[in-house]
C-alpha positions in Angstrom: -3.3 8.6 -12.5 -1.6 7.5 -9.4 -2.6 8.9 -6.0 -0.1 8.6 -3.2 1.3 10.2 -0.1 4.8 9.8 -1.5 7.8 7.7 -0.5 10.2 5.2 -2.2 7.7 2.3 -2.5 5.1 4.3 -4.5 7.9 5.9 -6.6 9.1 2.5 -8.0 5.5 1.7 -9.0 5.0 5.1 -10.5 8.2 4.8 -12.6 7.1 1.4 -13.8 3.7 2.7 -14.8 5.2 5.7 -16.6 7.2 3.4 -18.9 4.0 1.8 -20.0 1.7 4.9 -19.8 3.7 8.0 -20.8 0.8 10.4 -20.0 0.8 9.3 -16.4 -0.1 12.0 -13.7 0.6 11.7 -10.0 -1.5 13.3 -7.3 0.5 13.5 -4.1 -1.3 14.2 -0.9 0.0 15.3 2.5 0.6 12.2 4.7 -2.0 11.8 7.4 -0.7 12.9 10.8 0.4 10.2 13.1 -1.7 11.6 16.0 -4.8 11.9 13.8 -4.3 8.3 12.7 -3.8 7.1 16.3 -7.0 8.8 17.4 -8.9 7.2 14.6 -7.5 3.8 15.5 -8.3 4.3 19.2 -12.0 4.6 18.3 -11.8 1.0 16.9 -9.3 -0.8 19.1 -8.9 1.4 22.2 -6.2 3.8 23.3 -3.9 1.2 24.8 -3.7 -0.8 21.5 -3.6 2.4 19.4 -0.6 3.8 21.3 1.1 0.4 21.2 0.7 0.3 17.4 2.1 3.8 17.2 5.1 2.5 19.3 5.8 -0.2 16.7 5.6 2.3 13.8 8.1 4.6 15.6 10.4 1.6 16.3 10.2 0.5 12.7 11.1 4.0 11.5 14.0 4.2 13.9 15.3 0.8 12.5 15.2 2.0 8.9 19.0 2.7 8.9 19.5 -1.0 9.7 17.4 -1.9 6.7 19.3 0.4 4.3 21.7 -2.3 3.0 18.8 -4.7 2.2 16.7 -1.9 0.6 19.6 -0.7 -1.5 20.3 -4.3 -2.6 16.6 -4.9 -3.6 16.5 -1.7 -5.6 19.8 -2.3 -7.3 19.1 -5.9 -8.2 15.8 -4.9 -9.8 17.1 -1.8 -11.5 14.7 0.4 -9.5 14.8 4.0 -8.3 13.3 5.2 -5.0 12.6 8.7 -6.6 9.9 9.6 -9.0 11.3 10.3 -12.5 11.6 14.1 -13.0 9.5 14.2 -16.2 6.4 12.8 -14.5 3.9 15.6 -13.6 3.1 15.7 -9.9 0.1 17.6 -8.5 0.3 18.3 -4.7 -2.9 18.4 -2.7 -3.8 18.3 0.9 -5.9 15.1 0.7 -7.2 12.8 -2.0 -10.6 13.4 -0.5 -10.6 17.2 -1.0 -12.7 19.1 -3.5 -9.5 20.3 -5.1 -8.5 16.7 -5.9 -12.0 15.9 -7.2 -11.8 18.9 -9.5 -8.3 18.0 -10.7 -9.5 14.5 -11.6 -12.5 15.9 -13.5 -10.0 18.1 -15.5 -7.5 15.4 -16.3 -10.1 12.7 -17.0 -8.0 9.6 -16.2 -8.9 6.2 -17.6 -7.9 4.6 -14.3 -6.7 5.6 -10.9 -4.2 3.6 -8.7 -3.9 4.2 -5.0 -0.5 3.5 -3.4 0.0 4.3 0.2 -2.8 6.9 0.7 -5.3 7.5 3.4 -8.7 5.8 2.8 -10.7 7.3 0.0 -14.0 8.7 1.3 -17.3 7.5 0.0 -18.0 10.9 -1.5 -14.6 11.1 -3.3 -15.0 7.5 -4.6 -18.4 8.3 -5.9 -17.0 11.3 -7.8 -14.3 9.3 -9.6 -15.0 8.9 -13.3 -13.1 5.7 -13.8 -12.1 2.5 -12.0 -10.1 3.0 -8.8 -7.6 0.3 -7.9 -5.5 -0.2 -4.8 -2.1 -1.9 -4.5 -2.4 -3.6 -1.1 0.6 -5.2 0.6 -1.3 -8.3 1.8 -3.4 -11.1 0.5 -7.1 -10.3 0.8 -9.4 -11.0 2.5 -7.4 -12.5 5.5 -4.8 -9.8 5.5 -6.7 -6.6 4.9 -5.6 -3.3 6.4 -2.0 -2.8 7.4 1.1 -5.0 7.7 -0.4 -8.0 5.9 3.0 -9.4 5.1 4.1 -9.3 8.8 0.8 -10.9 10.0 1.1 -13.8 7.5 4.5 -14.6 9.0 3.3 -14.1 12.6 0.4 -16.5 12.0 2.7 -19.1 10.5 1.1 -18.6 7.1 4.2 -17.7 5.0 2.5 -19.2 1.9 0.3 -16.1 1.9 3.1 -13.5 2.2 2.0 -11.5 -0.8 0.2 -8.5 -2.3 -3.2 -7.9 -3.9 -4.4 -5.6 -6.6 -8.1 -4.9 -6.0 -10.9 -2.5 -6.8 -11.6 0.2 -4.2 -15.1 0.2 -2.7 -16.5 1.8 0.5 -14.8 -0.8 2.8 -11.1 -1.3 3.7 -9.5 -3.6 1.1 -12.9 -5.3 0.5 -13.3 -4.6 -3.2 -13.1 -7.3 -5.8 -9.6 -8.8 -6.3 -7.9 -8.5 -9.7 -4.5 -10.2 -9.2 -2.4 -11.6 -6.4 1.3 -12.3 -6.1 3.1 -14.3 -3.4 6.8 -14.3 -2.5 9.0 -14.9 0.5 11.1 -12.5 2.5 14.9 -13.1 2.8 16.6 -13.6 6.2 17.6 -10.0 6.3 14.0 -8.7 5.9 11.9 -7.4 8.8 8.9 -5.2 9.4 10.6 -2.1 7.9 11.5 -4.0 4.6 8.4 -6.2 4.1 6.4 -3.5 2.3 9.2 -2.9 -0.2 9.6 -6.7 -0.8 5.9 -6.9 -1.6 5.9 -3.8 -3.7 8.7 -5.1 -5.9 7.0 -8.4 -6.3 3.7 -6.7 -7.3 5.1 -4.4 -10.0 4.1 -6.6 -12.9 0.5 -7.3 -11.7 0.1 -3.6 -10.9 1.0 -2.6 -14.5 -1.3 -5.4 -15.7 -4.2 -4.2 -13.6 -4.0 -0.7 -14.9 -3.7 -1.9 -18.5 -6.8 -4.0 -17.9 -8.6 -1.0 -16.6 -7.6 1.2 -19.5 -8.5 -1.5 -22.0 -11.9 -2.1 -20.3 -11.2 -5.7 -19.5 -11.2 -5.8 -15.7 -12.4 -9.1 -14.2 -12.7 -8.7 -10.5 -13.5 -11.8 -8.4 -14.3 -12.3 -4.7 -11.3 -13.9 -3.0 -12.1 -16.7 -0.6 -11.2 -17.1 3.1 -11.8 -15.4 6.4 -12.0 -11.6 6.2 -9.8 -9.9 8.9 -8.9 -6.3 9.2 -5.3 -5.9 10.4 -3.5 -3.1 12.2 0.2 -2.8 13.0 1.2 -5.0 15.9 1.5 -3.3 19.3 5.0 -2.8 20.4 4.8 -5.6 23.0 3.4 -8.0 20.4 6.1 -7.1 17.9 8.8 -7.5 20.6 7.3 -10.8 21.8 7.2 -12.3 18.3 10.7 -11.0 17.6 12.5 -12.4 20.7 10.5 -15.6 21.0 9.8 -16.5 17.4 12.4 -14.4 15.4 9.6 -12.7 13.5 10.5 -9.1 13.3 
């Protein structure tokens, strides 16, 4: 089972998994509202930073047309589709944490669950899952937990850790045991709106491997080393400063 809020990046992962697991089911939740997300962040980082982060996300969304050529090239060169194949069953729910979702999981009895671009799974929902829950995270744990891990690795002059992690889900944010990592490098035409796709494409093989390991009962999680830092999107002023001064967009 894959749980997602939808979008092209999860779609390419879902299609890849369906080729290996023909009985795959997708649970698609409603995306978390931007205002609700901003209020939750404000409790952690303050309103100024939370609103600045929202500004960056709006700017990145507005710049998506500029990324279209790069996105199309990535998809075409890898033979990938940004739409879920029509024969894959999709179950629409309000949230992965709702009782409806927990009941659906109980009925379908998946051998493994993959989270791709969802809200955080609550402790209660996680405790009700009957199988391993794995997350595809666009960052190298533990230093690039949270959001925009690829961007922050470049902003901190740590391009060697521009990568993605498959890890078990626990009660924290990207704190569960790591399963696999992959590292790559962005092209010159990549920026904050294309980094997640670059990392998703790079992680397809280890994603399939992680789910296969879970189904076969051979998961071997390990504790990744390094400082543990929870990341958020950069504020608009930080993003602009890094872009104009250091050419890191």
